[in-house]
N, C-alpha and C positions, 0 to 999 in steps of 0.2 A: 348140481342145483336144478330144481324144477324150472322149466321155462327157458332152458337154453335152446340154441338153434337146433332144429330137427324135431324128432318126436320126444316130447317130455316123457321121462321114464315112468311117470305115474298116469300117463294118458295114452296108452297103446290102443290100437284098434281091437275091437272085440265086443262082446255083449256087455251091456251096462248102461251108463248114462247117455243122454242125448248130447251130441256135439256136432260141430261143423268142421269138415276136413278140407285142407288144401293138399292135394296129392300131386298137382302139376301146376305150373305157371300158366296164366292166361287171363281171359276176361272174367267178369263176375261169375259166370256160369261154372267156373272150376271150383267154387265153394259149394261143397256137397254135404248135406246132412247125413249123419250116420252114427252108429253106436261107438262108444269108446269104453274101455275098461275103467271102472270107477277108481279114481286116485285114492291112495291111502297115505295119510300124513306120516312121514318118517320122523326120525329124531330132528328136533329143531324146526318142525313144520307145523302148520295148521291147515285144516280143510275148510274151505268156504263153500257153503251152498249159495250158488250164484243166482241173484235176482235180476241183475242187469249187467250187460257187458258194454264197455265203451268201444266205439269205433273211431279210429283216427285216419286222417288222409294218408299217413305213412303206411298204414296197413293195406290200402288199395294199391300202393306202389309195390309193397312186398309181394302181394298176390300176383301182380303182373310180371314179377321177376326183374324189376328194375334194380340195377346194381347200386350199392351205396353202403353206408355204415350200418344200416339196419336190415340188410339182406338176410333172407332165411333160406333154408334148404328143405323142400318137401320130402316126405309127407309130414305134416304137422297140423295141429289145431291152432289157428291164428288167435290173436287177441292178447293185449298186454294190459288190460285194465278191467277190473270187475268190482262189483259191489254186492253184498249180501250179508249173511250171518255165519259166524264161525260155528261149524257143526261138530268138529272133532279136533283133537290135538295130538301131536306126537307124544311118545312116552316120557319125554323130558320137558314137556311144556306145561305151564300152569293150566289146569282144567277150568279155572275160573274164567278163562277167555271164552269158553263155549257159550253161545247165545248172544254174543256182542255183535251189533251191526257195524260193518267195516267196509272200507274200500281198499283196494290193493292193486299194485302192479303185480304181474305174474312172472316177470323175468324175461318176457319177450314172446311167449306163446302160451297156449292153453286156455285162453279166456273165453272163446266161443263154445262154452260147454256148461253143463248143469253144475259141475263142481270143479274146484281148482285147489290143488295143494300148493302152498307157497311158504317161503321162509317165515318163521314166526315173527321176525322183526319187520316184515314188509307191510302188514295191514295197518291202516290208520282208522281209529274208531270214529264213527260218524257222530258228531256232536248233537246234543239234544236240540230239537227244534228244526232239524234238517232232515228231509226225506232222503232215502237211500238213492233214488234215481237222480236227484239233484246233486248228491255227493259224487256219484259216478261221473256225471257230466262235468264236474269240476276237477276230477282227479288229475287229468293231464292238462286240460285247458286252463283251469284256474291257476295251477302252478306256473304255466307258461306266461299267462297274462301278468300275474303278479311280478314275476321275474323281469319281464320286459319293461314294465313301467318303472321299476326301481333302477334297472340297468341304464335306461336312457335318461333318467333324472327329470321326469315331468314336473314342472313347476307351475304355480299359479300364474295365469296369464299367457302361458305358452299356447301357440296355435298348433294343435296336434292333429295330423292327418292319419286316420286309421283305415288301412286297406282291408278288403274283405270284412267289412264292419258288421255284417249280418251273420258271420260264421261263428263257430264255437269259441275260438279265441278272440276274434274281432269284437263280438258283442260284449265280452268281458272287458276288453281294452277300452271300449267307448265308456263304459260305466266307471272304470278305475280312473281314466284320464279326467272325466268330468268331476269325479269326487276330489281329485287333486287340484281342482280349480282351473283347469285348462279350458280353452275354447276348442271344441272338438268338431272336426270335419270328418264325418263318416262317409266312406266311399264303398259302394257295393254295385253289383251287376243286376240291373233290371228293376222295374217299378215295385214289385212285391218286396224285394229285399230293402230297397231304399225306404219304403214306407214304414219299415220297422224301426229305423234308426232314431227318429225323434223320441220315441218311447223309451229308448235305452239311455238317452241323455245327450245325443248329438245335437250340437247347435246348428250344423249345416249337414244336409244329406244330399249326396251327389251320386249320379249314375255313371260309372266309368265306361259303360257301353256307349255313351254319347261321345262323339268325336271331340267335342269342345269342353270336356269335363274339367281338364286342367286349367283352361282359360277361364272357366266359370269360377273356379276357386281363386285364381289370381285376382280376378275382378272383385271378388267378394271380400277376401281377407288380406290381399296384398302379398300373399306368400304364406309359408308355414315355418315353424321352428323345429318340429319333430315329425318324422315319418316312421310309422310302425308298419313295416312291409311284410304282408303275408301272402302276396300274389307273385312277386317277381316279374321277370320279363319286361314288356313295354310299359306296364302300369307302374312298376317300380321306377323305371327310368323317368317317366313323366312326373312322378311324385318327387323324385330327387331334384328335378329341375325347378320345383316350387320352393325349395329350401332357401332361406336367406342365409347370409354369412353368419357363422356361429351356430348353425342348425345341427341337429343330430338325426341319424337314421339308423335303424336296426332292422335287419331282415331275419325273419323266422320261418317263412313258409314259401311254397312255390305252387300256389293254386293254379297258376298259368301253365305249369309243367316245366318251368325253368326258373332257376334262382336269379336274383337280381344280378345284372352285369355291371353295376356301377363299380368302378375301380378305385382303389385307394388314391391313385394319382388324380383322378377326376374330383374326388372329394377334397383333396388338399388344395387343388386349384380353386375350388369354390368356397374354401374355408368351412367345410362341413366335416363333422366327425362321424365316421362309420363305427358304430358301437358293436363290439363282438364280445358278449359276455362269456366268461368261463366259470361256470357255477358248480361248486362241489356237490356231490350227491346229498350230503346232510343239509345243505342250504336249500336244495330243491324240495326236500321233504318238508322243510319249514315253510316254504311257499305254499305247499299243498295244505298244510294245517291252517295257514293264514287265510287261504281262500275259503276253506270249509267254515272257519269261524266267522268270517265276514258274511257268508251266506246265511249261517244260522242266526246271525244278529240282524239280518235284513239289509245289510249294506251292499250285497252283491247278489245278482239273480242270474243263474244260468238259463240260457234260452235253449230249451229242448224242443227242437223243431219237428222231429219225426221219430217214431218208434217202430221197430219191426220185430216180429217174433223170431226166435233163434233160427228156425228153419228157413227164414227168408233173408239170411245174411247176404246172399248174392244180390237180392233186390236192393238192400241197403247200400252195398258197394256201388251198384249201377246208378243209384240216385245221387250219390256223392260225386261220382265221376261226371255225371250229366249236369252238374251245377244246379240240381233241382232241389237242394236241401237248404235250410236255414238253421243257424244255431248248431246244436249238437244232435248227433244221431246215435240212438241207443238200440241195442238188442235186448228184448225182454224175454225172460224165461218164465 
């Protein structure tokens, strides 16, 4: 299958399309633009002319060589999410698909390039009324945010603390929690990011770089019922300590560089539930469709904070790692 770990069979080095290569692990500078052989859709595949590529925090970790379930083996073209138009189809695929605007996972690699061949079942058509760049921004983050809100069971009146609330997933969580009728406490790092949160629907906006940030929340709301943890580390621990008995916490990210260290025993002692969703692939796809439909209807707005041309993928990674980004970061082709 295209997009497996290593060099995708349809994206070998050579003359052809523009791409960005990861040939060795290291800092952002190891992402080097270069040509790649144009992919050709085989049986059961379609070819996408890529207009935008999605960048995720996980990809910065892959590039650095961090071990984990999503580790990769160079050389390869990174990128697991693209948006554009179907330009060609395999011999056994309906040619009526050609020309349709879509977003698609690539299977793990091959996204930082002008074209990508993917399984014909992978793309999701962009609904009318939604721009392709917004759809790409929702491909991974919209799915994740929709899943988290449902998994943790946000209810009207819940006091919901959203960490990294100005990030790609966090900015969507703020909106979804507010739409569910919760009182939303958005937590972000620095005045610029905190200043964005009221416009997203946060009732309270708090800077976690201030030493007394958790005390401020306790004094303002008396505690919280739900923690949506995208930071991990010390921030996750402080957020956990704000939970009242009967509260729920779900961890989905490690912007701090480490996962939450809250143990099941600590949660049981506090009468707090640590929610650990186990979502089948078909349900994840439904969450993506839901997020796209919500955005097309004006019920959800992705925050696209910065855009980089394909050749500056290294700069994009550097900005993400420096915590200099807000919302979603896209590569433009």
